[in-house]
C-alpha positions as CSV (number, residue, x, y, z in Angstrom):
1,M,116.8,93.2,133.2
2,A,115.5,90.6,130.9
3,D,116.4,90.8,127.2
4,A,113.7,92.1,125.0
5,V,112.0,89.5,122.8
6,I,112.3,90.2,119.1
7,S,110.0,88.3,116.8
8,S,111.8,86.3,114.1
9,A,108.8,85.9,111.9
10,P,109.5,87.1,108.4
11,A,107.7,90.2,107.2
12,P,105.1,89.6,104.5
13,V,106.5,89.7,101.0
14,M,104.8,92.2,98.8
15,P,104.9,91.6,95.0
16,S,106.9,94.3,93.3
17,L,105.0,96.9,91.3
18,A,107.2,96.0,88.3
19,M,106.0,92.3,88.4
20,F,102.4,93.5,88.8
21,S,102.8,95.9,85.9
22,E,104.4,93.2,83.7
23,E,101.7,90.7,84.4
24,T,98.9,93.1,83.7
25,A,100.5,94.1,80.4
26,R,101.0,90.5,79.5
27,L,97.4,89.4,80.1
28,A,96.0,92.5,78.4
29,G,98.1,91.8,75.3
30,R,96.8,88.2,75.2
31,A,93.2,89.3,75.7
32,R,93.4,91.9,72.9
33,R,93.5,89.1,70.3
34,S,89.9,88.2,71.3
35,V,88.5,91.8,71.0
36,A,87.1,93.3,67.9
37,W,86.1,96.8,66.9
38,V,82.5,97.0,65.6
39,Q,82.3,99.3,62.7
40,V,79.7,100.7,60.3
41,G,81.7,102.0,57.3
42,Q,84.6,103.9,58.8
43,R,82.7,104.7,62.0
44,G,83.3,102.7,65.2
45,V,80.2,102.0,67.2
46,G,81.6,99.8,69.9
47,S,83.6,96.7,70.8
48,A,82.9,92.9,70.7
49,I,84.3,89.7,72.1
50,I,85.2,86.5,70.2
51,W,83.4,84.3,72.7
52,E,83.9,80.8,71.2
53,T,84.9,79.2,68.0
54,G,84.2,75.9,66.3
55,A,86.5,73.4,64.6
56,P,88.4,74.6,61.4
57,D,86.9,73.6,58.1
58,A,88.9,72.3,55.1
59,S,90.0,75.8,54.3
60,G,91.2,76.5,57.8
61,E,88.4,78.9,58.6
62,V,86.5,78.7,61.9
63,E,83.0,79.9,62.7
64,A,82.9,82.1,65.8
65,T,80.2,83.4,68.1
66,V,80.9,87.0,68.8
67,I,79.3,88.9,71.7
68,T,78.5,92.6,71.9
69,N,75.8,94.8,73.3
70,A,72.3,95.1,71.8
71,H,72.6,98.9,71.8
72,V,75.8,98.6,69.8
73,V,74.0,96.6,67.1
74,A,71.1,99.1,67.3
75,A,73.6,102.0,66.7
76,G,74.8,100.1,63.6
77,R,71.2,99.8,62.4
78,S,72.1,96.7,60.4
79,E,72.1,92.9,60.8
80,R,75.5,92.8,59.2
81,L,78.4,94.7,60.7
82,T,82.1,94.9,60.1
83,L,84.4,93.5,62.8
84,R,88.0,94.9,62.8
85,L,90.2,92.4,64.4
86,S,93.3,93.1,66.5
87,D,95.6,92.2,63.6
88,G,93.9,94.8,61.3
89,R,91.8,92.3,59.3
90,E,88.1,93.2,58.7
91,I,85.5,90.5,58.6
92,E,81.7,90.5,58.4
93,G,79.6,89.7,61.5
94,R,76.0,88.6,61.1
95,L,73.4,89.1,63.8
96,V,71.9,85.8,65.0
97,A,70.4,86.6,68.4
98,L,69.4,89.7,70.3
99,D,68.3,90.3,73.9
100,P,67.5,94.0,74.7
101,E,66.5,93.0,78.2
102,R,70.1,92.0,79.0
103,D,71.6,94.3,76.4
104,L,73.3,91.4,74.6
105,A,73.7,90.5,70.9
106,A,75.3,87.5,69.3
107,L,77.0,87.7,65.9
108,R,78.4,84.9,63.7
109,A,81.7,85.4,61.8
110,R,84.0,83.2,59.8
111,A,87.8,83.6,59.3
112,R,91.1,82.0,59.9
113,D,93.1,82.3,63.1
114,L,90.3,83.6,65.4
115,A,91.3,83.6,69.0
116,P,88.4,82.9,71.4
117,A,88.4,84.6,74.8
118,T,88.9,82.7,78.1
119,I,85.5,82.9,79.9
120,G,85.3,83.1,83.7
121,D,82.6,82.3,86.2
122,S,81.1,85.7,87.2
123,S,79.3,84.1,90.2
124,A,82.7,83.6,91.8
125,L,83.7,87.3,91.5
126,R,84.4,89.0,94.8
127,V,84.1,92.7,95.8
128,G,87.5,94.2,95.8
129,E,89.0,92.1,93.0
130,L,91.1,93.8,90.3
131,V,89.4,94.0,86.9
132,I,90.6,95.2,83.5
133,A,88.5,96.6,80.6
134,I,89.7,96.3,77.0
135,G,87.9,98.1,74.2
136,N,88.2,100.7,71.5
137,P,87.3,103.9,73.3
138,L,87.4,107.2,71.3
139,G,89.1,105.4,68.4
140,L,92.0,104.0,70.4
141,E,92.0,100.3,69.5
142,G,92.8,97.9,72.3
143,A,92.9,100.5,75.0
144,V,93.1,99.2,78.6
145,T,91.8,100.6,81.9
146,A,91.8,99.0,85.3
147,G,89.8,99.2,88.6
148,V,88.2,97.1,91.3
149,V,84.8,95.4,91.7
150,A,82.6,97.6,93.8
151,A,79.4,95.4,93.7
152,H,77.7,92.6,91.9
153,A,74.0,93.6,92.2
154,P,71.1,95.3,90.5
155,V,71.7,99.0,89.7
156,D,70.3,101.7,91.9
157,P,67.2,102.8,90.0
158,D,67.9,106.4,90.8
159,L,71.3,106.3,89.2
160,D,71.4,107.9,85.7
161,L,73.3,105.6,83.4
162,E,74.4,106.0,79.8
163,P,75.6,103.4,77.2
164,A,79.3,103.5,76.8
165,E,79.1,103.9,73.0
166,H,79.9,106.5,70.4
167,E,76.3,107.1,69.3
168,R,73.3,107.5,71.5
169,G,71.0,105.2,69.5
170,P,67.3,104.5,69.9
171,M,67.8,101.6,72.2
172,R,68.3,102.8,75.8
173,P,68.9,99.7,78.0
174,R,69.0,101.5,81.4
175,N,65.4,101.0,82.5
176,R,65.1,97.5,81.0
177,M,68.1,96.3,83.0
178,A,67.2,97.9,86.3
179,R,66.4,94.6,88.0
180,L,69.3,92.6,86.6
181,P,72.5,92.0,88.6
182,L,75.4,93.8,87.0
183,V,79.1,93.8,87.7
184,Q,79.7,97.3,89.1
185,A,83.4,98.4,89.0
186,D,85.3,101.5,90.0
187,I,86.7,101.7,86.5
188,R,86.7,104.3,83.7
189,L,84.8,103.4,80.5
190,Y,84.6,105.7,77.5
191,P,82.6,105.8,74.3
192,G,83.5,102.8,72.3
193,N,84.0,100.4,75.3
194,S,80.5,99.0,75.0
195,G,80.5,95.4,74.1
196,G,84.2,94.9,75.2
197,P,85.4,92.5,77.9
198,L,85.8,93.1,81.6
199,L,88.6,90.7,82.7
200,D,89.6,89.4,86.1
201,A,93.2,89.3,87.2
202,R,93.7,86.0,85.4
203,G,92.6,87.4,82.1
204,R,89.2,85.6,82.1
205,V,86.1,87.4,80.8
206,I,83.7,87.9,83.7
207,G,81.6,90.6,82.1
208,V,80.6,92.5,79.0
209,N,81.0,96.3,79.4
210,T,77.7,98.1,78.8
211,M,77.0,101.3,80.7
212,V,78.6,104.1,82.7
213,G,77.2,106.3,85.5
214,G,78.2,107.9,88.8
215,G,81.8,107.5,87.9
216,M,81.4,103.7,87.7
217,G,81.4,101.2,84.9
218,F,78.8,98.5,84.6
219,A,79.1,95.1,82.9
220,V,76.7,92.2,82.0
221,P,78.0,89.2,84.0
222,S,79.6,86.4,81.9
223,N,77.1,83.8,83.3
224,A,74.3,85.9,81.9
225,V,75.9,85.6,78.5
226,T,76.0,81.9,78.9
227,H,72.3,81.8,79.6
228,F,71.6,84.1,76.7
229,L,73.4,81.8,74.3
230,R,71.7,78.7,75.6
231,E,68.3,80.3,75.3
232,S,68.9,81.6,71.8
233,G,69.6,78.1,70.6
234,R,73.0,78.9,69.1
235,S,73.7,75.3,68.2
236,G,70.3,74.8,66.5
237,Q,67.3,76.9,65.6
238,R,65.4,79.5,67.5
239,A,61.7,80.5,67.4
240,Y,60.9,83.7,65.6
241,L,57.6,85.6,66.0
242,G,58.4,88.8,64.3
243,V,57.6,91.1,67.2
244,Q,59.4,93.4,69.5
245,V,58.4,93.2,73.2
246,Q,59.2,95.1,76.3
247,T,58.7,94.1,80.0
248,V,56.3,96.6,81.6
249,P,55.0,96.8,85.2
250,L,51.4,96.6,86.1
251,T,49.8,98.6,89.0
252,E,47.8,96.8,91.7
253,A,44.6,98.3,90.2
254,Q,45.4,97.0,86.8
255,R,46.2,93.5,88.1
256,Q,42.9,93.3,89.9
257,R,41.0,94.8,87.0
258,F,42.4,92.4,84.4
259,G,42.8,89.4,86.7
260,V,46.6,89.1,86.2
261,E,48.7,87.8,89.0
262,S,52.2,88.8,87.8
263,E,53.6,92.2,88.5
264,T,54.9,92.6,84.9
265,V,53.9,91.5,81.4
266,A,55.5,91.4,78.0
267,L,54.1,94.3,75.9
268,V,54.2,94.2,72.1
269,T,55.8,97.4,70.9
270,G,56.3,96.4,67.3
271,V,55.0,93.9,64.7
272,E,57.2,93.1,61.7
273,P,55.5,92.8,58.3
274,D,54.9,89.4,56.9
275,G,56.0,87.7,60.2
276,P,54.1,84.9,62.0
277,A,52.7,87.4,64.6
278,E,51.2,89.7,61.9
279,A,49.7,86.7,60.1
280,A,48.1,85.6,63.3
281,G,46.6,89.1,64.0
282,M,48.8,90.2,66.8
283,L,48.8,94.0,67.3
284,I,51.0,96.7,68.9
285,G,49.7,97.2,72.4
286,D,48.9,93.5,73.0
287,A,50.1,92.3,76.4
288,L,51.3,88.7,76.3
289,L,50.2,86.7,79.3
290,A,51.0,83.1,78.6
291,V,52.4,80.6,76.1
292,D,50.7,77.2,76.1
293,G,49.3,77.9,79.6
294,R,52.7,79.0,81.1
295,A,52.6,82.5,82.4
296,I,54.8,85.2,80.9
297,M,56.2,87.8,83.2
298,G,58.6,89.5,80.7
299,A,60.3,89.6,77.4
300,D,63.2,87.3,78.5
301,Q,60.7,84.6,79.8
302,L,58.9,84.8,76.4
303,A,62.1,83.8,74.6
304,R,62.7,80.9,77.0
305,L,59.2,79.5,76.6
306,L,59.3,79.8,72.9
307,N,62.6,77.9,72.7
308,R,61.9,75.1,75.1
309,P,63.5,71.8,74.0
310,G,61.2,69.7,71.9
311,T,58.9,72.5,70.8
312,A,60.5,73.6,67.5
313,G,58.0,73.9,64.7
314,Q,55.0,73.3,66.9
315,A,51.9,75.5,66.9
316,R,51.8,77.6,70.1
317,A,48.8,79.1,72.0
318,L,49.4,82.7,73.1
319,E,47.1,84.3,75.6
320,L,46.8,88.0,75.1
321,L,45.3,91.0,76.9
322,R,43.9,93.5,74.3
323,G,41.8,96.5,75.3
324,G,41.0,94.9,78.7
325,Q,39.8,91.7,77.1
326,R,41.5,88.3,77.2
327,L,41.9,86.3,74.0
328,T,43.9,83.4,72.7
329,I,45.6,83.1,69.3
330,T,47.4,80.2,67.8
331,L,50.4,80.6,65.7
332,T,53.4,78.6,64.6
333,P,56.7,80.5,65.1
334,A,59.1,80.5,62.2
335,L,62.5,78.9,62.8
336,R,65.7,80.8,62.1
337,A,69.0,79.0,62.1
338,A,71.3,80.4,64.8
339,A,74.4,79.2,63.0
């Protein structure tokens, strides 16, 4: 009888749980230095990420761009918020850019020894990858949870989502973000995690935690933050109209009646006193159709068109739909420094 053949191939080596645990704790500890607790008085309203920093000045201070959620800023109801750093220091953060469509806000802050996060490429994220969330849920500073990526896609419109924040403020991003791809992870997020980082297994930020629903956590992809900062003109100036706008859909009947080709428009929901829009006669309820002949299909596109390179300080022609009638107004946006 022939001898049985026994394979000599080595069995796959599995990393020990102790090594895995140690590495997770190490990268979480390093990443905590880039996470801040957004506070109003003694009340925490969410988390934030030190996204990038400039060169130190003569005093050793650096200027930092800090990212959080738009709904966290809305809960604070102020353009100036307190950022509590991981070492216990409290510094002021000043709002410089806001995008409710993507639920993102950018703050500016100055201090010594600020540690910027390592930013990853969210487009390279794969389903099944390990992810780690760091934030300040329920008052627990620097708390960590872990899970895996379930999807990187638009949210199911039938899923009921809630912001992962302490206060249910007036800004509800769920409907506005329904068409945007989000990182969806099987991970537990709690009130106070909003605005904090979602990290990959190498400790790189691949998302900004924003909402919860259906037992899942949802994060704005890091690449969307990069586009947001580029569009807001963080290194220069950004156009300011003094209006609040929201992307709204049009029915087929409305499109035919008004002669509008796009399925959505940017609807003016608020006009700030003494702003360029009020001075030009813009009204709540106006639907913005085009800037300088370029069609507007939503609030995010309006921001991009207003901040196109080489257009700063120029008069702009805005085509509106008001009461079923088309009209064009000319206004010059104010410029606000993003720094």
